[in-house]
RODRENTI-147183 format. One line per field, with one value per residue (C-alpha): residue number from 1; x, y, z. Coordinates in Angstrom, 2 decimals. Example, Ala and Ser with C-alpha at 12.3 -4.5 7.8 and 13.67 -1.06 7.14 Angstrom:
% residues 2
n <- c(1_2)
x <- c(12.30_13.67)
y <- c(-4.50_-1.06)
z <- c(7.80_7.14)
This chain:
% residues 192
n <- c(1_2_3_4_5_6_7_8_9_10_11_12_13_14_15_16_17_18_19_20_21_22_23_24_25_26_27_28_29_30_31_32_33_34_35_36_37_38_39_40_41_42_43_44_45_46_47_48_49_50_51_52_53_54_55_56_57_58_59_60_61_62_63_64_65_66_67_68_69_70_71_72_73_74_75_76_77_78_79_80_81_82_83_84_85_86_87_88_89_90_91_92_93_94_95_96_97_98_99_100_101_102_103_104_105_106_107_108_109_110_111_112_113_114_115_116_117_118_119_120_121_122_123_124_125_126_127_128_129_130_131_132_133_134_135_136_137_138_139_140_141_142_143_144_145_146_147_148_149_150_151_152_153_154_155_156_157_158_159_160_161_162_163_164_165_166_167_168_169_170_171_172_173_174_175_176_177_178_179_180_181_182_183_184_185_186_187_188_189_190_191_192)
x <- c(-22.90_-23.14_-23.06_-19.56_-18.19_-20.66_-20.05_-16.02_-17.22_-18.80_-15.53_-13.76_-15.65_-15.83_-11.99_-10.75_-14.23_-15.64_-18.76_-18.74_-20.87_-22.81_-21.74_-18.04_-18.84_-20.27_-16.35_-13.93_-13.38_-9.80_-7.46_-5.90_-9.12_-10.34_-7.24_-6.35_-10.02_-9.25_-6.03_-7.57_-10.60_-7.69_-5.37_-2.92_-3.10_0.48_2.85_4.43_6.92_5.84_7.50_5.44_7.08_10.58_10.18_9.28_11.61_14.23_12.99_12.41_16.02_18.11_16.34_17.75_21.32_23.88_23.98_20.17_18.80_15.41_16.22_17.61_15.19_12.97_14.25_17.72_16.30_14.36_15.68_13.79_10.60_13.21_14.42_11.33_9.91_12.57_12.16_8.49_9.04_11.74_9.54_6.66_8.43_10.94_8.85_5.20_4.87_2.70_4.61_1.88_0.80_2.97_2.43_4.78_7.32_6.31_8.00_9.21_6.97_8.39_6.66_6.24_2.66_1.19_2.07_5.81_5.77_4.14_6.13_9.75_9.48_9.56_7.08_8.11_7.85_7.94_5.26_4.79_6.56_9.41_10.32_9.62_11.75_12.12_10.51_7.57_7.96_8.21_5.08_3.03_3.50_2.30_-0.87_-1.15_-0.61_-2.51_-4.86_-1.98_0.20_-2.04_-4.12_-5.65_-3.93_-2.90_0.31_0.40_-1.15_0.99_-0.30_-3.93_-2.92_-1.62_-4.93_-6.69_-5.10_-5.64_-8.90_-9.85_-7.18_-9.58_-12.62_-12.12_-9.57_-7.05_-3.71_-2.20_0.64_-1.96_-3.40_-2.12_-3.37_-4.77_-6.71_-10.18_-12.55_-14.96_-12.50_-9.22_-10.60_-13.95_-15.93_-19.65)
y <- c(6.41_2.28_-0.12_-0.71_3.04_4.09_0.91_2.72_5.87_5.15_3.23_6.35_8.23_6.04_5.34_9.21_10.59_12.69_12.80_13.64_15.79_14.10_16.87_16.18_12.79_13.17_14.83_12.01_9.58_8.64_7.34_10.64_12.72_11.18_11.58_15.18_15.60_14.26_15.88_19.44_18.42_17.33_20.04_18.14_19.46_19.27_17.60_15.09_13.84_11.05_10.09_6.46_6.70_7.23_4.28_1.51_2.69_1.91_-0.93_-2.56_-1.23_-3.00_-6.62_-5.99_-7.06_-4.92_-1.97_-1.87_1.10_3.17_2.86_-0.57_-2.71_-4.97_-8.20_-7.51_-7.28_-10.73_-12.67_-16.06_-17.12_-18.25_-14.70_-13.02_-15.44_-15.22_-11.58_-11.71_-13.97_-11.69_-8.22_-10.35_-11.13_-8.56_-5.01_-6.72_-5.97_-7.55_-7.70_-7.20_-11.02_-10.36_-12.25_-15.37_-15.28_-16.58_-19.44_-19.23_-21.21_-24.40_-23.17_-18.90_-17.43_-16.92_-13.40_-14.36_-16.32_-13.81_-10.68_-12.57_-10.70_-12.34_-11.32_-10.59_-13.30_-11.87_-9.72_-5.97_-5.65_-7.02_-4.10_-1.65_-0.42_-0.94_3.04_0.94_-1.58_0.64_2.65_-0.64_-2.16_1.21_0.71_-2.44_-2.16_1.07_-0.09_-0.61_2.29_5.12_6.33_10.33_12.22_12.14_13.86_14.10_13.78_10.60_9.16_9.79_8.59_5.39_4.78_5.56_3.13_-0.03_0.88_0.85_-2.74_-3.98_-2.83_-3.54_-6.60_-4.84_-5.02_-2.31_-2.38_-2.36_1.04_4.73_7.79_8.51_4.94_5.68_3.67_2.55_2.62_1.18_-0.85_-2.12_-0.53_0.39)
z <- c(-4.89_-4.85_-2.26_-2.28_-2.11_0.42_2.73_2.31_3.19_6.13_7.22_6.43_8.99_11.82_11.56_11.04_13.38_10.90_8.73_4.78_3.77_0.69_-1.54_-0.72_-1.09_-4.44_-5.67_-4.10_-6.68_-5.66_-3.11_-2.91_-3.07_0.02_1.59_0.81_2.08_5.71_5.76_5.17_7.67_10.22_9.48_8.44_4.70_3.21_6.21_4.86_7.48_9.39_12.59_11.99_8.62_10.15_12.81_10.06_7.96_10.19_11.61_7.96_7.05_10.12_9.17_5.15_4.04_4.72_2.29_1.62_1.20_0.08_-3.54_-3.55_-5.88_-3.88_-6.53_-5.48_-1.86_-1.98_-4.61_-3.78_-1.39_1.54_1.64_1.69_4.25_6.63_6.56_7.03_10.03_11.52_11.06_13.15_15.74_16.49_15.64_15.38_11.73_8.97_5.71_3.24_1.61_-1.51_-4.59_-5.07_-7.46_-10.95_-12.10_-16.58_-17.70_-20.30_-23.51_-24.43_-24.47_-27.91_-27.70_-26.80_-30.03_-32.20_-31.27_-30.02_-26.65_-23.48_-20.89_-17.29_-14.96_-11.90_-9.45_-10.20_-6.39_-7.40_-9.43_-6.61_-4.05_-0.36_-0.03_-1.49_0.94_3.83_2.44_1.94_5.36_6.99_5.16_5.48_9.59_9.66_12.52_14.51_13.76_12.39_14.94_15.98_16.35_12.73_12.57_8.83_5.50_4.71_8.06_6.76_3.15_4.31_6.69_3.34_1.53_4.38_4.47_0.98_0.52_3.36_1.86_-1.72_-1.37_-3.35_-1.95_-0.55_-3.14_-6.00_-4.34_-5.09_-4.35_-8.29_-8.21_-9.36_-6.64_-9.73_-12.23_-10.72_-7.67_-9.60_-6.60_-7.52)
Protein backbone atom coordinates (compact mmCIF):
# COMPACT_ATOMS: atom_id res chain seq x y z
CA UNK A 1 0.00 0.00 0.00
CA UNK A 2 1.44 3.32 -1.10
CA UNK A 3 1.20 6.68 0.63
CA UNK A 4 -1.86 7.83 -1.38
CA UNK A 5 -3.85 4.68 -0.68
CA UNK A 6 -2.75 4.60 2.97
CA UNK A 7 -4.04 8.17 3.45
CA UNK A 8 -7.26 7.24 1.65
CA UNK A 9 -7.72 4.19 3.88
CA UNK A 10 -7.33 6.40 6.96
CA UNK A 11 -9.95 8.79 5.54
CA UNK A 12 -12.34 5.87 5.09
CA UNK A 13 -11.70 4.69 8.63
CA UNK A 14 -12.38 8.14 10.08
CA UNK A 15 -15.51 8.72 8.00
CA UNK A 16 -17.08 5.33 8.68
CA UNK A 17 -15.69 5.01 12.21
CA UNK A 18 -14.39 1.52 11.41
CA UNK A 19 -10.79 0.31 11.41
CA UNK A 20 -9.69 -1.67 8.35
CA UNK A 21 -7.45 -4.58 9.44
CA UNK A 22 -4.24 -4.93 7.41
CA UNK A 23 -5.27 -8.34 6.04
CA UNK A 24 -8.55 -6.84 4.76
CA UNK A 25 -6.86 -3.71 3.35
CA UNK A 26 -4.60 -5.88 1.20
CA UNK A 27 -7.69 -7.24 -0.60
CA UNK A 28 -9.42 -3.92 -1.30
CA UNK A 29 -8.38 -3.09 -4.87
CA UNK A 30 -11.39 -1.20 -6.20
CA UNK A 31 -13.82 1.47 -5.05
CA UNK A 32 -16.53 -1.21 -5.02
CA UNK A 33 -14.41 -3.53 -2.85
CA UNK A 34 -14.14 -0.79 -0.20
CA UNK A 35 -17.86 0.04 -0.38
CA UNK A 36 -18.82 -3.64 -0.06
CA UNK A 37 -16.45 -4.15 2.89
CA UNK A 38 -17.90 -1.19 4.82
CA UNK A 39 -21.47 -2.17 3.84
CA UNK A 40 -20.91 -5.61 5.34
CA UNK A 41 -19.32 -4.19 8.48
CA UNK A 42 -22.17 -1.69 8.95
CA UNK A 43 -24.92 -4.22 8.24
CA UNK A 44 -26.39 -2.70 5.08
CA UNK A 45 -24.88 -4.98 2.40
CA UNK A 46 -27.26 -5.48 -0.51
CA UNK A 47 -29.65 -2.70 0.51
CA UNK A 48 -29.89 -0.31 -2.42
CA UNK A 49 -32.97 1.76 -1.51
CA UNK A 50 -31.95 5.18 -0.25
CA UNK A 51 -34.15 7.95 1.06
CA UNK A 52 -31.28 10.37 0.39
CA UNK A 53 -31.22 9.42 -3.30
CA UNK A 54 -35.00 9.69 -3.55
CA UNK A 55 -34.99 13.21 -2.09
CA UNK A 56 -32.08 14.39 -4.27
CA UNK A 57 -33.73 12.88 -7.37
CA UNK A 58 -36.95 14.81 -6.65
CA UNK A 59 -34.99 18.04 -6.14
CA UNK A 60 -32.96 17.60 -9.31
CA UNK A 61 -35.94 16.59 -11.43
CA UNK A 62 -38.02 19.51 -10.12
CA UNK A 63 -35.51 21.96 -11.61
CA UNK A 64 -35.27 20.31 -15.03
CA UNK A 65 -37.48 21.07 -18.03
CA UNK A 66 -40.95 19.50 -17.92
CA UNK A 67 -40.91 15.92 -19.16
CA UNK A 68 -37.35 15.21 -18.08
CA UNK A 69 -36.89 11.82 -16.46
CA UNK A 70 -33.96 9.89 -15.03
CA UNK A 71 -33.35 8.30 -18.45
CA UNK A 72 -33.09 11.67 -20.25
CA UNK A 73 -29.60 12.24 -21.71
CA UNK A 74 -27.79 15.17 -20.11
CA UNK A 75 -26.93 16.59 -23.53
CA UNK A 76 -30.64 17.02 -24.12
CA UNK A 77 -31.20 18.67 -20.73
CA UNK A 78 -28.16 20.98 -20.92
CA UNK A 79 -27.65 21.90 -24.59
CA UNK A 80 -25.07 24.53 -23.62
CA UNK A 81 -23.08 26.13 -20.83
CA UNK A 82 -25.70 28.81 -19.98
CA UNK A 83 -28.35 26.17 -19.22
CA UNK A 84 -25.93 24.28 -16.96
CA UNK A 85 -24.96 27.50 -15.15
CA UNK A 86 -28.61 28.44 -14.46
CA UNK A 87 -29.35 24.92 -13.23
CA UNK A 88 -26.26 24.88 -10.98
CA UNK A 89 -27.35 28.16 -9.37
CA UNK A 90 -30.95 26.96 -8.84
CA UNK A 91 -29.85 23.77 -7.09
CA UNK A 92 -27.53 25.66 -4.77
CA UNK A 93 -30.05 28.39 -3.91
CA UNK A 94 -33.12 26.19 -3.42
CA UNK A 95 -31.66 23.01 -1.93
CA UNK A 96 -28.09 23.76 -0.89
CA UNK A 97 -26.81 21.11 -3.32
CA UNK A 98 -23.60 21.70 -5.19
CA UNK A 99 -23.48 20.20 -8.66
CA UNK A 100 -20.14 18.54 -9.47
CA UNK A 101 -17.93 20.82 -11.61
CA UNK A 102 -18.63 19.03 -14.88
CA UNK A 103 -16.10 19.73 -17.61
CA UNK A 104 -17.19 22.40 -20.10
CA UNK A 105 -18.51 21.52 -23.54
CA UNK A 106 -15.78 21.56 -26.13
CA UNK A 107 -16.10 23.65 -29.25
CA UNK A 108 -15.43 21.90 -32.53
CA UNK A 109 -11.91 22.64 -33.81
CA UNK A 110 -11.57 24.56 -37.04
CA UNK A 111 -9.46 21.79 -38.62
CA UNK A 112 -9.75 18.01 -38.20
CA UNK A 113 -7.14 16.21 -36.12
CA UNK A 114 -4.53 13.94 -37.72
CA UNK A 115 -6.53 10.88 -36.58
CA UNK A 116 -9.69 12.29 -38.15
CA UNK A 117 -7.89 13.03 -41.43
CA UNK A 118 -6.35 9.52 -41.56
CA UNK A 119 -9.49 7.58 -40.64
CA UNK A 120 -12.20 9.90 -41.92
CA UNK A 121 -13.95 9.53 -38.56
CA UNK A 122 -14.80 12.61 -36.54
CA UNK A 123 -14.04 12.38 -32.83
CA UNK A 124 -16.74 13.37 -30.32
CA UNK A 125 -16.55 17.01 -29.23
CA UNK A 126 -18.38 16.69 -25.95
CA UNK A 127 -17.19 15.55 -22.52
CA UNK A 128 -18.15 12.14 -21.13
CA UNK A 129 -20.92 13.49 -18.89
CA UNK A 130 -22.83 14.94 -21.85
CA UNK A 131 -23.70 11.43 -23.06
CA UNK A 132 -24.87 10.18 -19.65
CA UNK A 133 -28.36 10.40 -18.14
CA UNK A 134 -30.07 12.35 -15.37
CA UNK A 135 -29.81 9.20 -13.20
CA UNK A 136 -26.01 9.46 -13.30
CA UNK A 137 -26.22 13.18 -12.48
CA UNK A 138 -28.27 12.30 -9.39
CA UNK A 139 -25.65 9.80 -8.24
CA UNK A 140 -22.78 12.21 -8.95
CA UNK A 141 -24.55 14.93 -6.97
CA UNK A 142 -25.08 12.62 -3.98
CA UNK A 143 -21.40 11.57 -4.10
CA UNK A 144 -20.18 15.16 -4.51
CA UNK A 145 -22.27 16.29 -1.51
CA UNK A 146 -21.48 13.20 0.60
CA UNK A 147 -20.29 15.17 3.64
CA UNK A 148 -23.62 16.97 3.86
CA UNK A 149 -25.96 14.16 2.77
CA UNK A 150 -24.40 10.89 3.91
CA UNK A 151 -23.73 10.43 7.60
CA UNK A 152 -23.89 7.59 10.08
CA UNK A 153 -26.07 5.67 10.56
CA UNK A 154 -26.01 4.63 6.91
CA UNK A 155 -29.30 3.21 5.65
CA UNK A 156 -28.07 1.43 2.53
CA UNK A 157 -25.14 0.12 0.56
CA UNK A 158 -25.93 2.79 -2.05
CA UNK A 159 -25.16 5.53 0.52
CA UNK A 160 -21.87 3.90 1.44
CA UNK A 161 -20.95 3.53 -2.25
CA UNK A 162 -21.58 7.22 -2.90
CA UNK A 163 -19.64 8.25 0.22
CA UNK A 164 -16.69 6.09 -0.87
CA UNK A 165 -16.81 7.69 -4.34
CA UNK A 166 -16.94 11.18 -2.80
CA UNK A 167 -14.05 10.49 -0.42
CA UNK A 168 -12.03 8.93 -3.23
CA UNK A 169 -12.63 11.97 -5.42
CA UNK A 170 -11.51 14.32 -2.63
CA UNK A 171 -8.31 12.35 -1.99
CA UNK A 172 -7.39 11.49 -5.59
CA UNK A 173 -8.52 14.63 -7.40
CA UNK A 174 -10.43 12.50 -9.92
CA UNK A 175 -13.91 13.99 -10.60
CA UNK A 176 -16.84 11.98 -9.19
CA UNK A 177 -18.26 11.49 -12.68
CA UNK A 178 -15.13 9.56 -13.66
CA UNK A 179 -15.12 7.19 -10.69
CA UNK A 180 -16.92 3.86 -11.00
CA UNK A 181 -17.32 1.08 -8.45
CA UNK A 182 -15.06 -1.08 -10.60
CA UNK A 183 -12.33 1.60 -10.69
CA UNK A 184 -9.01 0.35 -9.38
CA UNK A 185 -7.28 2.78 -7.02
CA UNK A 186 -3.88 2.22 -8.61
CA UNK A 187 -4.59 1.37 -12.25
CA UNK A 188 -7.62 3.55 -12.99
CA UNK A 189 -7.28 6.41 -10.49
CA UNK A 190 -3.49 6.73 -10.48
CA UNK A 191 -3.02 6.37 -6.72
CA UNK A 192 0.09 4.69 -5.33
